[in-house]
N, C-alpha and C positions, 0 to 999 in steps of 0.2 A: 279369756277362754273361759267357756262352759267349764264347768269340775266333770268331764268326763271318766271313765274309768269302766274297768270289767268287759263286759261286751260291748258298750258303746267305744273302748277304746282304740285310738288309729288316728292316721291321718290321711288316710284314704277310705273316701266312705261308699265308693264301689266295692274293696275289699273288705270291707264289715260285711256290708250287702253279701257279697260271695261267701263268708265266713258263717255269716245266720242261714242260708241255704243248705250250705252243708249239713250243719247242723240239722236242719228241720228233714233234711232227707235222711236221717237216722230216723227218727219219730213218727214224720207226717205218713198215715195209712193209705196216702194219694193225692199224685200230683202235688208236689211239695212246690214246687214251679209255676203253680197257676196262679194269674192274677186279675183281681176285678179291671177292666180297662174302662177307661169314662173318655166318653168324646161329646161333641157339640153340634147339632145340625145347625143347618142355615139358618133357622130361626134362634138359636141358640139355646135350644130345652137339651135338657144332657141324655145320654146314653151309656147303658155300664153293661158288660159282658166280660163273663171267664175267659180268658187266651190261657197259652201255656208262654210263660216267657223263655226263651231256648238261650241266651245268652249274656253273660255281664259282662262288657268291653271295658278298657281301661277310662272311659268315659262316655258311654249310653250301654242303654238296655235294649234288647233286639225280640221280637215277636214276626212270627209269621202269618200273612194272610191273603185274602183272594182282595184286590185292591177295588175290584168291584163291589163289594159288601158294605154294609150301611157304615160298619168301623170307618173300611179303607176312603169311603167318600168321605166322610166325615173328617176324618185325620188329611185327607186331601183339603178339602174346603180351609180348616182353619190352619192347618201347621203347627196344630198341637194336640198334647194327650195326656191322660195321668192316670195312676193306676195304684193300686193296694196291693201290697201281699200278706197277707195274714196267716197264721201260723196260731192253731189253736192249742198243740201239743207245747208248743215253747210261750204261748201267750204273748206274743211279738205279733210285731206289724212294720211294713217299710210304708210311706207313702212317698210317689214320684210325680211330679210334672215337669215340663219340660217339652221342649219344641221338637220337632218329628223330620225326617228325612226316611228317603226308601231305601233299603239295600237290594238292589237288582242285578248285582255282578255273580262275581266266584261263591261269596259265601254262602247268597240266595240258591247258585244252581246245588253247590253243597250239601246243603240241609237238605232239599228238595230232593237230593238224590239217594239220602239215607234213607229216606221215608219208605217205610213197607209200598208195594207196587200198589194193592188197592187202595191206598192214601193216596199216593201216585193219580190214579185214574181218576178219583172221586173229585182230587183237584179241578180239574180237567171238566170233568160232567153238571159237578155244581156251580149254576148260577146265585152264587153265595146271596143271601137274603133277600131272593125275589119271590114272589108266588110261584107254590111247583101244585100241579093238577091234583099229584098222589107219588104213592111211593113205588108205586108200578113204573110212571114214566120214567123216574131218577132211575132206576134201574135199568131199565130200555136203554136210556144215556149212557148209562154206564156201559153196558155190551156194546152199544155206537162207539163208545170214546176207546173202549177196548182193539175193537177190528182194526180201528186207523190206528193208532201210538203203538198198539203189540205189550210187549213187557219191558220196555225201554224206554217210556214217555221222556221228553225232555222237561222242562219246568216252563208251566204257562209263559205267557208274558203278561199277562193279569193275575200273578202270584207271584208273590215275594217278601221280601220284610220289611218292619219298620222300625228306624232305631229312635229311640226317646233319649235325647240328649240334655237331661235334667238342671232346671235352674233352682228345684227344692227336692232336696231329699228331707223327710223325717223318721227315725228309727224311734219306734217308740214299744216299751215293754210293761206288761202289769206289775203295776204296786201293791203291795197291801191296803186295805182300809182305801181301793180307788184313786192311792196318791200316787199316779203312773208316773214314770219315767221318758220323757219326752225332750228328742236334741233334733232340730233343725239347722240341718246345710241349706246355707242361701246364695245365691251369687246372681246378678246383674242379666248375664248370656250365659250360655255354654262355655268352657274354656277359661271363662274368669276364674278368679279365686274365692273362697269360700266365706263366709262367717256362719260361726255357730254358734246358738245360743240354747241355752236349755228352757224349755217351755213350758208352762204350768199344764197342771196334768187336766 
Protein backbone atom coordinates (compact mmCIF):
# COMPACT_ATOMS: atom_id res chain seq x y z
CA UNK A 1 0.00 0.00 0.00
CA UNK A 2 1.34 3.43 -0.95
CA UNK A 3 2.36 5.66 1.97
CA UNK A 4 -0.64 7.96 1.80
CA UNK A 5 -1.42 10.44 4.56
CA UNK A 6 -2.70 13.97 5.05
CA UNK A 7 -4.59 15.28 2.01
CA UNK A 8 -4.12 11.92 0.24
CA UNK A 9 -5.56 9.77 3.04
CA UNK A 10 -8.75 7.78 2.61
CA UNK A 11 -10.11 4.66 0.95
CA UNK A 12 -12.55 6.42 -1.43
CA UNK A 13 -10.98 8.47 -4.26
CA UNK A 14 -14.31 10.16 -5.00
CA UNK A 15 -14.50 11.45 -1.43
CA UNK A 16 -10.92 12.71 -1.67
CA UNK A 17 -11.91 14.52 -4.88
CA UNK A 18 -14.97 16.03 -3.16
CA UNK A 19 -12.83 17.18 -0.24
CA UNK A 20 -10.27 18.81 -2.54
CA UNK A 21 -13.00 20.54 -4.52
CA UNK A 22 -14.67 21.81 -1.33
CA UNK A 23 -11.32 23.23 -0.23
CA UNK A 24 -10.77 24.85 -3.62
CA UNK A 25 -14.20 26.50 -3.45
CA UNK A 26 -12.87 28.59 -0.56
CA UNK A 27 -9.80 29.84 -2.41
CA UNK A 28 -10.30 29.78 -6.18
CA UNK A 29 -11.54 33.14 -7.53
CA UNK A 30 -13.58 31.63 -10.39
CA UNK A 31 -15.09 28.26 -11.33
CA UNK A 32 -13.31 25.89 -8.93
CA UNK A 33 -15.21 23.07 -10.68
CA UNK A 34 -13.69 23.83 -14.11
CA UNK A 35 -12.06 20.86 -15.83
CA UNK A 36 -9.97 20.59 -18.99
CA UNK A 37 -11.85 17.85 -20.84
CA UNK A 38 -9.94 15.79 -23.42
CA UNK A 39 -11.46 13.68 -26.20
CA UNK A 40 -10.25 12.28 -29.53
CA UNK A 41 -11.85 12.53 -32.97
CA UNK A 42 -12.35 9.71 -35.48
CA UNK A 43 -8.74 10.11 -36.65
CA UNK A 44 -7.37 9.90 -33.10
CA UNK A 45 -6.50 13.62 -33.02
CA UNK A 46 -6.87 14.95 -29.45
CA UNK A 47 -9.16 17.81 -28.53
CA UNK A 48 -9.36 19.72 -25.23
CA UNK A 49 -11.61 22.41 -23.80
CA UNK A 50 -12.81 23.76 -20.45
CA UNK A 51 -16.18 22.61 -19.10
CA UNK A 52 -17.77 22.67 -15.65
CA UNK A 53 -17.95 19.50 -13.58
CA UNK A 54 -21.39 19.40 -12.00
CA UNK A 55 -21.32 16.34 -9.77
CA UNK A 56 -18.96 13.85 -8.17
CA UNK A 57 -21.06 10.75 -7.65
CA UNK A 58 -20.31 7.57 -5.73
CA UNK A 59 -18.42 6.11 -8.70
CA UNK A 60 -18.42 8.70 -11.50
CA UNK A 61 -17.94 12.34 -12.53
CA UNK A 62 -20.73 14.18 -14.38
CA UNK A 63 -20.87 17.22 -16.67
CA UNK A 64 -23.53 18.40 -19.14
CA UNK A 65 -23.32 19.33 -22.81
CA UNK A 66 -24.92 19.45 -26.22
CA UNK A 67 -24.55 15.94 -27.64
CA UNK A 68 -24.19 17.39 -31.13
CA UNK A 69 -21.12 19.43 -30.15
CA UNK A 70 -17.61 18.36 -31.10
CA UNK A 71 -17.02 16.91 -27.64
CA UNK A 72 -20.40 15.18 -27.68
CA UNK A 73 -19.72 13.56 -31.04
CA UNK A 74 -16.20 12.56 -30.09
CA UNK A 75 -17.33 11.01 -26.82
CA UNK A 76 -20.08 9.15 -28.65
CA UNK A 77 -17.53 7.82 -31.12
CA UNK A 78 -14.90 6.62 -28.66
CA UNK A 79 -16.89 6.00 -25.48
CA UNK A 80 -13.98 7.46 -23.51
CA UNK A 81 -12.80 10.77 -22.08
CA UNK A 82 -10.22 12.26 -19.75
CA UNK A 83 -9.93 15.46 -17.77
CA UNK A 84 -7.64 17.38 -15.48
CA UNK A 85 -8.86 19.66 -12.70
CA UNK A 86 -6.19 22.14 -11.61
CA UNK A 87 -6.28 24.62 -8.72
CA UNK A 88 -3.56 27.26 -8.71
CA UNK A 89 -4.49 28.45 -5.22
CA UNK A 90 -3.96 24.95 -3.76
CA UNK A 91 -1.20 23.88 -6.14
CA UNK A 92 -3.03 20.62 -6.71
CA UNK A 93 -4.59 18.75 -9.59
CA UNK A 94 -6.69 15.67 -10.24
CA UNK A 95 -6.39 13.68 -13.48
CA UNK A 96 -9.14 11.27 -14.56
CA UNK A 97 -9.41 8.80 -17.45
CA UNK A 98 -12.45 6.65 -18.03
CA UNK A 99 -15.40 5.19 -19.86
CA UNK A 100 -18.41 7.38 -20.68
CA UNK A 101 -22.18 6.93 -20.58
CA UNK A 102 -25.01 9.40 -21.08
CA UNK A 103 -27.29 10.81 -18.39
CA UNK A 104 -30.58 11.54 -20.15
CA UNK A 105 -33.07 10.94 -17.35
CA UNK A 106 -34.44 12.78 -14.34
CA UNK A 107 -31.01 14.00 -13.23
CA UNK A 108 -30.47 15.76 -16.56
CA UNK A 109 -33.98 17.23 -16.46
CA UNK A 110 -33.45 18.50 -12.93
CA UNK A 111 -30.13 20.13 -13.71
CA UNK A 112 -31.47 21.72 -16.90
CA UNK A 113 -34.42 23.18 -14.95
CA UNK A 114 -32.02 24.67 -12.39
CA UNK A 115 -30.24 26.76 -15.02
CA UNK A 116 -31.23 30.35 -15.72
CA UNK A 117 -33.95 30.88 -18.33
CA UNK A 118 -31.49 32.53 -20.72
CA UNK A 119 -29.13 29.56 -20.42
CA UNK A 120 -31.97 27.14 -21.13
CA UNK A 121 -33.09 29.09 -24.18
CA UNK A 122 -29.48 29.36 -25.30
CA UNK A 123 -29.11 25.59 -25.14
CA UNK A 124 -32.01 25.27 -27.57
CA UNK A 125 -30.75 28.03 -29.87
CA UNK A 126 -27.07 27.08 -30.18
CA UNK A 127 -25.99 24.48 -32.70
CA UNK A 128 -22.85 24.06 -30.65
CA UNK A 129 -19.55 23.78 -32.54
CA UNK A 130 -21.17 24.40 -35.95
CA UNK A 131 -20.25 27.47 -38.06
CA UNK A 132 -22.23 30.62 -37.23
CA UNK A 133 -22.87 33.46 -39.71
CA UNK A 134 -22.95 36.20 -37.06
CA UNK A 135 -23.90 37.00 -33.48
CA UNK A 136 -26.99 38.70 -34.90
CA UNK A 137 -28.07 35.40 -36.41
CA UNK A 138 -27.60 33.67 -33.06
CA UNK A 139 -29.67 36.27 -31.22
CA UNK A 140 -32.39 35.97 -33.85
CA UNK A 141 -32.48 32.24 -33.19
CA UNK A 142 -32.73 32.89 -29.44
CA UNK A 143 -35.72 35.21 -30.09
CA UNK A 144 -37.35 32.54 -32.25
CA UNK A 145 -36.79 29.86 -29.61
CA UNK A 146 -38.17 32.17 -26.91
CA UNK A 147 -41.36 32.66 -28.91
CA UNK A 148 -41.66 28.91 -29.44
CA UNK A 149 -40.76 27.57 -25.98
CA UNK A 150 -41.76 30.46 -23.73
CA UNK A 151 -40.54 30.80 -20.16
CA UNK A 152 -40.46 27.10 -19.25
CA UNK A 153 -38.48 25.29 -21.96
CA UNK A 154 -37.98 21.57 -21.40
CA UNK A 155 -34.59 19.95 -21.80
CA UNK A 156 -33.68 19.54 -25.48
CA UNK A 157 -33.37 15.91 -26.62
CA UNK A 158 -29.86 16.72 -27.88
CA UNK A 159 -28.67 18.05 -24.51
CA UNK A 160 -27.84 16.13 -21.35
CA UNK A 161 -25.22 14.68 -19.09
CA UNK A 162 -22.04 12.75 -19.68
CA UNK A 163 -20.93 10.46 -16.89
CA UNK A 164 -17.25 9.50 -16.75
CA UNK A 165 -16.66 6.18 -14.98
CA UNK A 166 -12.95 6.32 -14.17
CA UNK A 167 -10.44 3.53 -14.59
CA UNK A 168 -7.67 5.85 -13.47
CA UNK A 169 -7.56 8.80 -11.05
CA UNK A 170 -4.37 10.61 -10.12
CA UNK A 171 -4.04 13.04 -7.25
CA UNK A 172 -1.11 15.48 -7.56
CA UNK A 173 0.18 18.06 -5.09
CA UNK A 174 3.06 20.48 -5.47
CA UNK A 175 6.25 19.57 -3.64
CA UNK A 176 9.42 21.44 -2.75
CA UNK A 177 12.14 21.43 -5.42
CA UNK A 178 9.58 19.99 -7.88
CA UNK A 179 9.53 16.73 -5.94
CA UNK A 180 5.76 16.54 -6.23
CA UNK A 181 3.50 14.00 -4.55
CA UNK A 182 1.52 11.82 -6.96
CA UNK A 183 -0.83 8.95 -6.15
CA UNK A 184 -2.51 6.96 -8.89
CA UNK A 185 -5.66 4.91 -8.31
CA UNK A 186 -6.03 2.41 -11.15
CA UNK A 187 -8.43 -0.43 -12.02
CA UNK A 188 -9.12 -2.57 -15.07
CA UNK A 189 -12.80 -1.69 -15.42
CA UNK A 190 -15.29 0.66 -13.73
CA UNK A 191 -16.56 -0.88 -10.51
CA UNK A 192 -13.48 -3.08 -9.98
CA UNK A 193 -11.20 -2.72 -6.98
CA UNK A 194 -8.46 -0.11 -7.06
CA UNK A 195 -4.69 -0.51 -7.10
CA UNK A 196 -2.92 2.49 -5.60
CA UNK A 197 0.64 3.52 -6.43
CA UNK A 198 2.84 6.43 -5.52
CA UNK A 199 4.39 7.79 -8.72
CA UNK A 200 7.69 9.53 -9.27
CA UNK A 201 7.33 13.31 -9.67
